[in-house]
C-alpha positions in Angstrom: 0.0 0.0 0.0 1.4 3.4 -1.0 1.2 6.0 1.7 0.6 9.7 1.2 3.6 11.6 -0.1 5.5 13.4 2.7 5.5 17.2 2.2 8.8 18.9 2.1 10.0 20.7 5.2 8.5 24.2 5.6 10.8 27.0 4.5 10.2 30.1 6.6 11.7 33.6 6.4 11.7 35.3 9.8 12.0 39.1 9.7 12.8 40.9 13.0 12.4 44.6 12.3 14.1 47.0 14.7 13.7 50.7 14.8 16.7 51.1 12.4 17.6 47.5 11.4 16.3 44.2 10.0 17.5 40.9 11.4 16.4 37.9 9.4 16.8 34.2 9.4 15.8 31.4 7.1 14.5 28.2 8.6 13.9 24.9 6.9 12.1 22.2 8.8 12.5 24.2 12.0 16.3 24.5 11.6 17.8 27.9 11.0 20.1 27.6 7.9 21.0 31.3 7.5 20.7 34.6 9.3 22.0 38.1 8.8 21.6 41.7 10.2 21.0 44.8 8.0 21.6 48.0 9.9 21.2 51.8 9.4 17.8 51.7 7.9 15.0 54.2 7.6 11.4 53.3 6.8 12.0 54.6 3.2 14.8 52.1 2.4 13.2 49.0 4.0 12.0 48.1 0.6 15.6 47.9 -0.6 16.5 45.9 2.5 13.7 43.4 1.9 14.8 43.1 -1.7 18.3 42.3 -0.4 16.9 39.6 1.9 15.0 37.9 -1.0 18.1 38.0 -3.2 20.0 36.3 -0.4 17.2 33.6 -0.1 17.3 33.1 -3.9 21.1 32.5 -3.7 20.4 29.8 -1.2 18.1 28.1 -3.7 15.2 28.0 -1.2 11.6 28.4 -2.2 9.8 30.1 0.7 6.5 28.9 2.1 5.8 31.9 4.3 7.2 34.9 6.1 6.9 35.6 9.8 7.4 39.1 11.2 8.3 40.2 14.8 5.7 42.8 15.7 6.7 44.7 18.9 3.2 45.9 19.7 -0.2 44.9 18.5 -2.0 47.6 20.5 -5.1 46.8 22.7 -7.0 44.9 19.9 -4.4 42.4 18.7 -3.0 40.1 21.5 -2.3 36.8 19.7 0.1 35.7 16.9 -2.0 35.8 13.7 -1.9 35.4 9.9 -1.7 38.8 8.3 -4.7 39.9 6.2 -6.2 43.3 5.4 -8.0 43.5 8.8 -4.9 42.7 10.7 -2.9 45.3 8.8 -5.6 47.9 9.5 -5.4 47.0 13.2 -1.6 47.3 13.3 -1.7 50.7 11.5 -4.2 51.9 14.1 -1.7 50.9 16.9 1.2 52.9 15.6 0.9 55.5 18.4 1.6 52.6 20.9 5.0 51.9 19.3 6.0 54.8 17.0 9.7 53.7 17.0 9.0 50.1 15.8 5.7 49.6 14.1 6.3 51.8 11.1 9.4 49.8 10.2 7.6 46.5 10.7 4.7 47.6 8.5 7.1 48.9 5.8 8.7 45.4 5.8 5.3 43.7 5.5 4.4 46.0 2.6 7.7 45.3 0.9 7.2 41.5 1.2 3.7 41.9 -0.4 5.2 44.0 -3.1 7.8 41.3 -3.8 5.3 38.4 -3.8 1.6 39.2 -3.0 0.8 35.5 -2.8 3.4 34.7 -0.1 1.6 34.1 3.3 2.7 36.4 6.2 2.3 36.0 9.9 2.5 38.6 12.7 4.3 37.4 15.8 3.6 39.7 18.7 6.1 40.5 21.4 3.2 41.4 23.6 1.3 38.1 23.1 3.3 36.2 25.8 2.2 38.8 28.4 -1.5 38.6 27.7 -1.8 36.4 30.8 -0.8 39.2 33.2 -3.4 39.5 36.0 -5.2 42.8 36.3 -3.2 43.8 39.4 0.0 43.6 37.2 -1.2 45.2 34.0 -3.4 47.9 35.5 -2.0 51.4 36.1 -3.3 53.5 38.9 -5.3 55.7 36.5 -9.0 56.4 36.0 -11.0 54.0 33.9 -11.5 56.8 31.3 -7.8 56.5 30.6 -7.3 52.8 30.9 -10.3 52.2 28.6 -8.1 53.8 25.9 -5.8 50.8 26.1 -3.4 52.4 28.5 -2.0 49.5 30.5 1.1 47.3 31.0 1.7 45.2 27.9 5.2 43.9 28.3 7.7 43.0 25.5 10.5 40.6 24.5 7.7 38.0 24.5 9.2 36.0 21.7 12.5 35.7 23.6 10.7 34.6 26.7 8.6 32.1 24.8 11.8 30.6 23.4 13.4 30.3 26.9 10.3 28.6 28.3 10.2 26.2 25.3 13.9 25.5 25.6 14.3 25.0 29.3 10.8 23.7 30.0 8.1 25.2 32.2 8.4 22.4 34.9 12.2 22.9 35.2 11.8 26.7 35.4 9.2 26.6 38.1 8.9 30.1 39.5 11.3 31.9 37.3 12.6 35.4 36.6 13.8 35.7 33.0 16.2 38.6 32.3 16.5 39.6 28.7 19.4 42.0 28.9 20.5 43.7 25.7 20.4 47.3 24.3 16.7 47.0 25.1 16.2 45.1 28.4 13.4 43.7 30.5 12.6 41.0 33.0 9.6 38.8 33.4 8.1 36.8 36.2 7.0 33.4 34.8 5.2 30.7 36.8 4.6 27.4 35.2 5.6 28.9 31.8 3.0 31.7 32.2 3.9 35.4 32.4 2.5 37.0 35.6 4.4 40.3 35.6 7.1 42.1 33.7 9.1 45.3 33.9 8.3 47.0 30.6 4.9 48.8 30.5 2.8 50.5 27.9 6.0 50.9 25.7 9.5 49.4 25.6 10.8 52.6 27.3 9.7 51.6 30.8 11.2 49.2 33.3 14.9 48.8 34.0 17.8 51.0 32.8 18.6 50.2 29.2 21.2 51.1 26.5 19.7 54.5 25.6 16.3 54.3 27.3 15.6 55.7 30.8 13.5 52.9 32.1 11.0 53.9 34.8 11.0 57.6 35.8 9.1 59.7 38.2 6.4 61.1 35.9 7.1 64.4 37.6 10.5 64.6 35.9 8.8 64.6 32.5 6.3 67.1 33.6 9.0 69.4 35.0 11.0 69.3 31.8 8.0 70.1 29.7 6.7 72.8 32.0 10.0 74.6 32.3 10.7 74.5 28.6 13.8 72.4 28.8 12.3 70.1 26.1 9.4 70.0 23.8 7.5 66.8 22.9 9.9 65.7 20.2 13.0 66.5 22.3 11.4 64.6 25.2 10.9 61.5 23.0 14.6 61.7 21.9 15.7 62.1 25.5 13.9 59.1 27.0 14.5 56.7 24.1 17.8 57.7 22.5 19.9 59.9 24.9 19.5 58.3 28.3 20.2 54.9 30.0 23.8 53.8 29.9 24.6 56.4 27.2 23.3 59.2 29.3 25.0 58.0 32.5 28.3 57.4 30.9 28.2 60.4 28.6 30.0 58.3 25.9 28.5 55.0 25.0 25.7 52.5 25.5 27.9 49.5 24.6 28.5 47.3 27.7 31.7 45.9 26.3 33.2 49.4 25.9 31.9 50.4 29.4 33.6 47.4 31.0 36.9 48.3 29.3 36.5 52.0 30.2 35.7 51.1 33.8 38.9 49.0 33.9 40.8 52.1 32.8 39.5 54.1 35.7 36.5 55.8 34.0 34.2 56.8 36.8 31.3 57.6 34.6 31.5 54.1 33.0 31.6 52.6 36.4 28.6 54.5 37.5 26.6 53.5 34.4 27.3 49.8 35.0 26.6 50.1 38.7 23.2 51.8 38.1 22.3 49.1 35.5 23.2 46.2 37.8 21.3 47.9 40.6 18.3 48.4 38.4 18.2 44.7 37.3 18.8 43.5 40.9 15.9 45.5 42.2 13.7 44.0 39.5 14.7 40.5 40.3 13.7 41.1 43.9 10.4 42.6 43.0 9.5 39.8 40.6 10.6 37.2 43.1 8.1 38.8 45.5 5.4 38.7 42.8 6.1 35.0 42.3 6.2 34.2 46.1 9.7 32.9 45.7 12.2 32.0 43.0 13.3 28.7 41.6 15.2 29.8 38.6 16.9 33.0 37.3 17.7 33.0 33.6 20.0 35.4 31.8 19.6 35.9 28.0 20.0 38.6 25.4 23.3 40.1 24.2 24.4 41.4 27.7 22.8 38.6 29.6 24.6 35.9 27.5 28.0 37.5 27.1 28.8 39.7 30.1 29.9 37.5 33.1 31.1 40.5 35.1 27.6 42.1 34.8 25.9 38.9 35.8 28.1 38.6 38.8 27.4 42.2 39.9 23.6 41.6 39.6 23.6 38.3 41.5 26.2 38.9 44.2 23.9 40.8 46.6 21.0 38.4 46.1 22.2 35.7 48.4 19.2 36.4 50.7 17.1 34.8 47.9 19.5 31.8 47.8 21.0 32.9 44.5 24.7 32.2 44.1 27.1 32.0 41.2 29.9 29.5 40.5 32.7 32.0 39.3 34.2 29.4 37.0 30.9 28.4 35.4 29.9 32.1 35.1 33.1 33.0 33.4 32.5 30.2 30.8 28.8 31.2 30.4 27.8 27.8 31.6 29.4 26.1 28.6 30.3 22.9 30.4 27.4 22.9 32.9 24.4 22.8 30.5 23.9 26.6 31.0 24.0 26.4 34.8 26.2 29.2 36.4 25.0 28.8 40.0 26.9 26.8 42.6 25.7 23.2 43.0 23.8 23.6 46.3 23.4 20.9 49.0 20.3 22.9 50.1 17.1 21.3 48.7 15.1 23.8 46.6 18.0 26.3 46.2 17.4 28.5 43.1 19.3 27.8 39.9 20.9 30.5 37.7 21.1 29.7 34.0 22.5 31.4 30.9 20.3 30.4 27.9 20.9 31.9 24.4 17.7 33.1 22.9 16.5 32.9 19.3 13.5 35.1 18.4 13.8 34.2 14.7 13.4 30.5 15.5 10.3 31.3 17.6 8.9 33.3 14.7 9.4 30.4 12.4 7.7 28.0 14.8 4.6 30.2 15.2 4.4 30.8 11.4 4.6 27.1 10.7 1.9 26.4 13.3 -0.5 29.1 12.2 -0.3 28.1 8.5 -0.3 24.4 9.3 2.9 23.9 7.3 4.5 21.4 9.6 
């Protein structure tokens, strides 16, 4: 008896649009076979960048089945990963005010893919979707209902990264976990049984802990004071909180953690302050999210800084011994390479928390959701 022919493995292009970049990966049968980063983009040249992406795919000799896009913010009316159609596009365009730095670029990439091949299926993978499970006490701001009814709430971001970590480590092994995605943009999430119950970013990716060029949480009175006294206007305020603050503002020179570590080693006090404030900010968030969880079983570091800066990890964890968190200096220096990602000390104390370094892969997660939603697997 002749069985049904086995379909070829799905070929997915994952496009991760940043505010000025496109990171893309090609996956075949769930395995990433190529990836690249194109930087220095404006919305107007995204079409050229997407054309460059398709040219690279053609050189690989791969016929694509679909394209998945990382969408930072779906607004209040789009909270699940979804196949893109005219209605979804209209919903995303109506949400631009929620993510003016990221959504225009992502929409430009979607339009460019459609222009290249209007028949190629596309999927929107939302960074906010993972946090749709936040309880009201976590997502509600202390504002009148007339304001919150406009969609003003905590949404949370880096959801694709957090989903990848949960899928890779396993919800049971993670238990009550604090996941720290530390990069140029940075956030932490409290995850219980694989489900997000709180996170540091809020309405936008500007809130939360100190980041590369973003302020993180501020006393709202600071913003009101700057506007009221004429120090900044609306546009200058947007530049200040998103592009001129964080590690860059503190150091006065750079947002690059590698450079800051080198400069600190050379006696640069501003670099030392920037790193100290960053570690302090992350450490406070770990404590707060552990409280939200009612305890902590696992702390996970991921993202560019989380994966590659052992000195920063050590400074974050060292004062958290009261939570039972410890680091094995040798394993931490090696990034957990020989200990299956574990960088904490093997503890004889039952139930002692584990600290892990887990590389994230948002593009792989995009490919998985795209394959699932289009039933290509």
